[in-house]
C-alpha positions as CSV (number, residue, x, y, z in Angstrom):
1,X,-0.6,-33.3,16.7
2,X,1.2,-30.0,15.9
3,X,-1.3,-27.0,15.8
4,X,0.0,-25.0,12.7
5,X,-1.2,-21.2,12.5
6,X,-1.4,-19.4,9.1
7,X,-1.0,-15.7,9.7
8,X,-1.0,-12.7,7.0
9,X,1.0,-10.2,8.5
10,X,4.2,-10.9,6.5
11,X,2.4,-9.7,3.4
12,X,1.8,-6.1,4.8
13,X,4.6,-4.4,3.0
14,X,3.8,-5.7,-0.5
15,X,0.1,-5.8,0.0
16,X,-0.1,-2.4,0.8
17,X,1.7,-1.1,-2.2
18,X,0.1,-3.6,-4.4
19,X,-3.5,-2.6,-3.2
20,X,-2.7,1.2,-3.6
21,X,-1.3,1.0,-6.7
22,X,-3.5,-0.8,-8.2
23,X,-7.1,0.7,-6.9
24,X,-5.0,4.6,-7.7
25,X,-4.3,3.1,-11.3
26,X,-8.1,1.9,-11.8
27,X,-9.5,5.0,-10.4
28,X,-7.2,7.9,-11.7
29,X,-7.1,6.6,-15.1
30,X,-11.1,5.4,-15.2
31,X,-11.6,9.2,-13.7
32,X,-9.3,11.0,-16.5
33,X,-11.1,9.0,-19.2
34,X,-14.7,9.5,-18.0
35,X,-13.7,13.0,-17.6
36,X,-12.3,13.8,-20.9
37,X,-14.9,11.5,-22.5
38,X,-17.6,13.8,-21.0
39,X,-16.0,17.1,-22.3
40,X,-16.8,15.5,-25.9
41,X,-12.9,14.9,-26.8
42,X,-12.2,12.8,-29.7
43,X,-11.7,8.7,-29.6
44,X,-7.9,9.4,-29.9
45,X,-7.7,12.3,-27.3
46,X,-9.6,10.2,-24.9
47,X,-6.9,7.6,-25.5
48,X,-4.0,9.6,-25.8
49,X,-5.2,11.3,-22.3
50,X,-5.5,8.0,-20.6
51,X,-1.9,6.5,-22.1
52,X,0.0,9.7,-20.6
53,X,-2.2,9.2,-17.0
54,X,-1.0,5.4,-16.8
55,X,2.6,6.5,-17.7
56,X,2.9,9.7,-15.6
57,X,0.9,7.7,-12.8
58,X,2.9,4.6,-12.7
59,X,6.2,6.7,-12.6
60,X,4.5,9.0,-9.8
61,X,3.7,6.0,-7.6
62,X,7.2,4.2,-7.7
63,X,8.8,7.4,-7.1
64,X,6.4,8.4,-4.1
65,X,6.6,4.9,-2.8
66,X,10.3,4.7,-3.0
67,X,10.9,8.2,-1.4
68,X,8.2,7.3,1.4
69,X,9.7,4.2,2.4
70,X,13.1,5.3,2.0
71,X,12.6,7.9,4.5
72,X,11.2,5.2,7.2
73,X,14.0,2.7,6.3
74,X,16.4,5.6,6.9
75,X,14.5,6.4,10.1
76,X,14.9,2.5,11.3
77,X,18.5,2.6,10.5
78,X,19.0,5.4,12.7
79,X,17.1,4.1,15.5
80,X,18.9,0.7,14.9
81,X,22.2,2.7,15.0
82,X,21.6,4.5,18.3
83,X,20.4,1.3,19.8
84,X,23.9,-0.4,19.0
85,X,25.8,2.7,20.6
86,X,23.6,2.1,24.0
87,X,24.2,-1.4,23.9
88,X,28.2,-0.9,23.3
89,X,28.4,1.6,26.3
90,X,24.9,0.7,28.5
91,X,24.5,-2.7,28.8
92,X,23.2,-2.8,32.0
93,X,20.6,-0.2,31.3
94,X,19.6,-1.9,28.0
95,X,19.0,-5.2,30.0
96,X,16.8,-3.0,32.5
97,X,14.9,-1.7,29.8
98,X,14.4,-5.1,27.9
99,X,13.5,-6.5,31.5
100,X,10.8,-3.6,32.3
101,X,9.2,-4.1,28.5
102,X,8.4,-7.8,29.4
103,X,7.4,-7.0,32.9
104,X,4.7,-4.4,31.5
105,X,3.5,-7.3,29.2
106,X,2.9,-9.5,32.4
107,X,5.9,-11.3,33.1
108,X,7.1,-11.8,36.7
109,X,10.2,-10.0,37.3
110,X,12.3,-12.6,38.1
111,X,11.5,-14.6,34.4
112,X,11.6,-11.2,32.9
113,X,15.1,-10.5,34.2
114,X,16.1,-13.9,33.2
115,X,14.6,-13.6,30.0
116,X,16.1,-10.5,29.0
117,X,19.6,-11.4,30.0
118,X,19.2,-14.8,27.5
119,X,17.9,-12.6,24.7
120,X,20.7,-10.0,25.1
121,X,23.1,-13.0,25.3
122,X,21.5,-14.5,22.1
123,X,21.1,-11.5,20.0
124,X,20.7,-8.1,21.8
125,X,20.5,-5.8,18.8
126,X,17.7,-8.1,17.2
127,X,15.9,-8.2,20.9
128,X,16.1,-4.4,21.3
129,X,15.0,-4.0,17.8
130,X,11.6,-6.3,18.0
131,X,10.5,-5.7,21.5
132,X,11.4,-2.0,21.9
133,X,11.4,-0.2,18.4
134,X,9.1,-2.5,16.8
135,X,11.3,-3.3,14.0
136,X,11.7,-7.2,12.7
137,X,12.3,-8.5,9.4
138,X,8.6,-8.8,8.2
139,X,8.2,-5.1,8.9
140,X,11.2,-3.4,7.8
141,X,10.5,-0.7,5.1
142,X,11.7,-2.3,1.5
143,X,11.4,0.6,-0.9
144,X,12.8,-0.9,-4.2
145,X,9.9,-3.9,-3.2
146,X,7.4,-1.1,-2.5
147,X,8.2,1.1,-5.6
148,X,8.2,-1.6,-8.2
149,X,5.0,-3.3,-6.8
150,X,3.1,0.2,-6.9
151,X,4.5,0.7,-10.8
152,X,3.3,-2.8,-11.8
153,X,-0.2,-2.7,-10.0
154,X,-0.9,1.0,-10.9
155,X,-0.2,0.0,-14.3
156,X,-2.3,-3.3,-14.3
157,X,-5.4,-1.4,-12.9
158,X,-5.0,1.7,-15.2
159,X,-4.6,-0.8,-18.1
160,X,-8.6,-1.8,-17.4
161,X,-10.2,1.6,-18.3
162,X,-7.9,2.1,-21.0
163,X,-8.5,-0.8,-22.8
164,X,-12.4,-0.6,-22.4
165,X,-11.9,3.1,-24.0
166,X,-9.9,1.7,-27.0
167,X,-12.5,-0.8,-27.9
168,X,-16.0,1.1,-27.0
169,X,-17.6,3.3,-29.3
170,X,-17.1,7.0,-28.8
171,X,-20.7,7.4,-27.9
172,X,-20.7,4.4,-25.2
173,X,-17.3,5.2,-23.4
174,X,-18.3,6.8,-20.4
175,X,-21.0,4.3,-19.2
176,X,-18.4,1.4,-20.7
177,X,-15.3,2.5,-18.7
178,X,-17.6,3.3,-15.3
179,X,-18.9,0.0,-15.4
180,X,-15.8,-1.7,-16.0
181,X,-14.0,0.5,-13.4
182,X,-16.8,-0.5,-10.8
183,X,-16.1,-4.2,-11.6
184,X,-12.5,-3.9,-11.7
185,X,-12.9,-2.0,-7.7
186,X,-15.0,-5.2,-6.8
187,X,-12.5,-7.6,-7.6
188,X,-9.8,-5.9,-6.5
189,X,-11.5,-5.6,-3.1
190,X,-12.2,-9.3,-2.9
191,X,-8.4,-9.9,-3.8
192,X,-7.3,-7.5,-1.2
193,X,-9.5,-8.9,1.4
194,X,-8.8,-12.6,0.6
195,X,-5.1,-12.0,0.5
196,X,-5.1,-9.8,3.7
197,X,-7.6,-11.8,5.5
198,X,-10.1,-9.5,5.9
199,X,-14.2,-9.2,5.5
200,X,-14.7,-9.0,2.0
201,X,-18.1,-6.9,1.7
202,X,-16.7,-3.7,4.0
203,X,-13.4,-4.0,1.4
204,X,-15.6,-4.0,-1.6
205,X,-17.9,-1.5,-0.4
206,X,-15.2,0.7,0.1
207,X,-13.5,0.6,-3.0
208,X,-16.5,0.8,-4.9
209,X,-17.7,4.0,-3.1
210,X,-14.9,5.9,-3.5
211,X,-14.3,4.8,-7.1
212,X,-17.7,6.0,-7.7
213,X,-17.1,9.0,-6.0
214,X,-14.1,10.0,-7.6
215,X,-15.5,9.5,-11.3
216,X,-18.8,11.1,-11.0
217,X,-17.1,14.3,-9.8
218,X,-14.7,14.0,-12.8
219,X,-16.8,13.5,-15.1
220,X,-19.0,16.6,-13.6
221,X,-16.0,18.7,-14.0
222,X,-15.6,17.5,-17.7
223,X,-19.2,18.4,-18.7
224,X,-19.4,21.5,-16.4
225,X,-16.0,23.2,-18.2
226,X,-16.4,20.7,-21.6
227,X,-12.4,20.8,-21.3
228,X,-10.1,17.7,-20.8
229,X,-9.5,17.6,-17.3
């Protein structure tokens, strides 16, 4: 009977952007709403600040992710172009390079030589991309995917405290937003851990701790100065 394995490494690109976006959207918008509410702002002022934070944050996340991941993609392309040139001009040196990589991984020299030549004959650039540069189809940078994922998940995360702020009475805005943000962070921690196969408790504690810290500091600033922050 064939042994089937289920790995989650292929999710690392979009999962990182999704978790970062949702967490940032939830924490930053909740902190903004709590800070503005703590400054004794009006209900409409709180909502305007929250909506502005959602839109600005989503666009910032998308732009930041696109630029960051594009830089990674440019570096990968430059490395592949350099490797392609070396394969064309120094094929034997590239065989030796690949062979030495396999030897360091525990393959015997004779077998490593055979494997290196077979891999080079099959797909030289692909072999060097994976084994020398650590670049594969799974790990390759995808700027547009990262940008869209970050913007969408930021908006989804930000919508939670914004909706609560819109529905809660003005006098109850701070505890309502604070509580909903903690619940959202807990759910986000569970989802991220389950999707990535990580320990659930550690993930939940981590996101809740930093969320509480961010909202507490922002609320403190708003209360101290009595102005929207």
